[in-house]
N, C-alpha and C positions, 0 to 999 in steps of 0.2 A: 480121851477124845482126841481124834486125829485132826490136825489143822491142815486145811487145803491152801496151798500157796499158789498164786497165779504163776503159770509157766511162762517162760520167756518166749516172746513172739506171738502170744495169744491175743494181747491187746493191740488192735490194729493201729490205734492212735499212738501207741508207745513205740512200736518197732516197725509197723507196716506202712502202707501208703498214707501220706498226709495230704490234706487239702491245702492248697496254697492260695493266699489272698489274691483275688483278681484272676484266677484261672480255674479251669475245671479240675475235678479230682483226677489225679494221675497225669496232669499236664503242667509241666514246669514253665516258667516264663520263656525260657529258651525254646521249648517245644512249640509254644503258641506263636512266637515270632517266626519260627520256621514255617508253620502252617500258613500264616498270613503271606509270607514271601512266596509260597507255592501257589496260593490263590492268585496273587498278583501276576506271577509268571504265566499261569494258565490263561488269564484274561488278555495279557499281551500277545500270547501265541494265537488266541482266537482272533484278535483284531488284525494281526499280521496275515492270517489265513484269509480273512474277508477281503483285505486290501489286495492280496495276490490274486484272488478270484476276480475282483473287479478289473484289475489290470489285464488279466488274461481275456476277459470278456470284451474289453475295449479293443484289444489287439486283434481278436477274431472278427468282431463285427465292424470295427472301425468307428471313428468319431462321427457323430451326426454333423451334417453341414450346418454352419452357423451363418445366419443372415447378416449379422454385423460385419462378417468378413467379405461382403460383396465387393467385387473388384471391377474397376472400369476397364474398358478395352476400346479399340477403334474399329468400326465396321468397315466393310469393303467400300462404302461410299464416303469414307473419311469422316464419319460422325461418331459422337460419343455413344458407347454401347455398354451393355451389361454382360460380364463374362459368366457363362454358366459353370456349374461345378465340374463339368468334364474338362475344363480348362482349354477347350477347343472352340466351342460355339460362342460367338459374340453377337448378341441380338441388339437391335436399336433400343435406345433408352425408352422411347415411346412404346416399346413392346412389353414393358414391365407393368404388371398390374392392369392389363387391359382385358382381363377375363379369358385370355387364350394362353394355355400352357405351351410356350415355345421351346423352352429348355427341355431336354430329355427327361429330367427328374422333376420338372415343373416348379423349380425354385423361383422362377420369375413371377409366380403367382402365390408365393409362400404367404401364409397368414400373417406372420410377423412382419413381412416386408410391406404388405398391403393393408394392414389393419387401420391405419390413420394417414392416408396419403394427403399431402406430401410430407408431413412431419416424419412418417416412418420410413421414408425413402432415403438412401444415402445421398449426400449433398451433390455428388457428381452427376446424378440423374435429374436434378432440378435446376431450372433457370427462372429467375424472377423478372416480372414485367415492370413497367413504369408504375403501375398501381401495385402497391405492396401486397394487396390482397389477392393478386392474380399471379399465376405461375404457369410454366409450360415445361415439358420435358427438354432436357438440354440439347437433344438432337434436332429440336424444332427451331432452335435459334439460328439465324442467318441462313435459313433455307429458302428465302424469297417469299415466304407466305406470311401473311399477317396473323400469326397465331395468338398474339396477345390482345388483338382488337384495337390497339392504339399504335401499332407499328413499332413499339418500343423494343421488340425482339429483333428488329431489322435495322433500326436507325439509331444514330447517336442522339443524345449523350448516354442513353442507357446501355446501348449495345453498339459495338464497333464491328462492322462486318466488312469483308473484302468487297471489292467492286463486283458488279454484275458479271457473271461468267459468260462464256461464249453462247450458251443456250438462252441468254436473257437479253432484254432490251431495256436500257435505262430511260425512265421517264416518270413523271408524276402520274401515278395510276388513278383512273377514275373508278376502278373496281375495288371494293372493300377488301377483297381477298389478298391483294398485292399492295406493296408499299411504293418503293422507287424503282422497281424493276418488274417487268412482265415477261412471261415466257415468249420466246420468238415464235412459237407455234400460234400465237394470237395475232401476229402481224399480218396485215393485208388480208384480213378475213371479213372486211367490210363492216366491222363493228368497232366503234371507238373504245379503246382501252386506256389511251393516254390523253391527258388534258389538252395537250398541244397537237393532237391528231398525228403525232410522229409515227405511231404504230401502223398507220395506213399510208403515209407518204414518204417516210424515210427508212423505216425498218424493213429489212428483207426477211421474209419468213423462212422457216426451215424446209 
């Protein structure tokens, strides 16, 4: 009787590929660590590609204008104004959130700027009255008109304004609209506007 002996290399467990603990058949720990490194590198490259695409998009389209970056300016009448995004147009403070788009891009009526007036307005656009619950636009302060209703926007101690200009006459006004100055255009119009009648007897109209 002939005996059959196993040939060398037939038993895969003896001389062939062996399964290693913690790894797949045919994958050594070194091979598996290289595969993980490759996957990590691929993920990093994908993230870098997305970031580069976003930078390119921002460069092409430009950054959107930001309301918090609103800037103050001085109008032609020497009043506080709102600088439009074109960096050339300066509109009066009271022209912001008035329902009319004055800036070319309409940023003076932006939802973020006007959603909760006056809290949502930049501080340079707002002036407070003697009554803490009342406010006016900053360009309405010291304009000769009783915008606050108690003249606190025109008189001390709340507001310190320069003396009446050449187009005004100083007196205690009897008209609610004015405080301690009236327009000279009201002088000698046969209507009392000053409590001392000086608008009719002393003031020279324009």
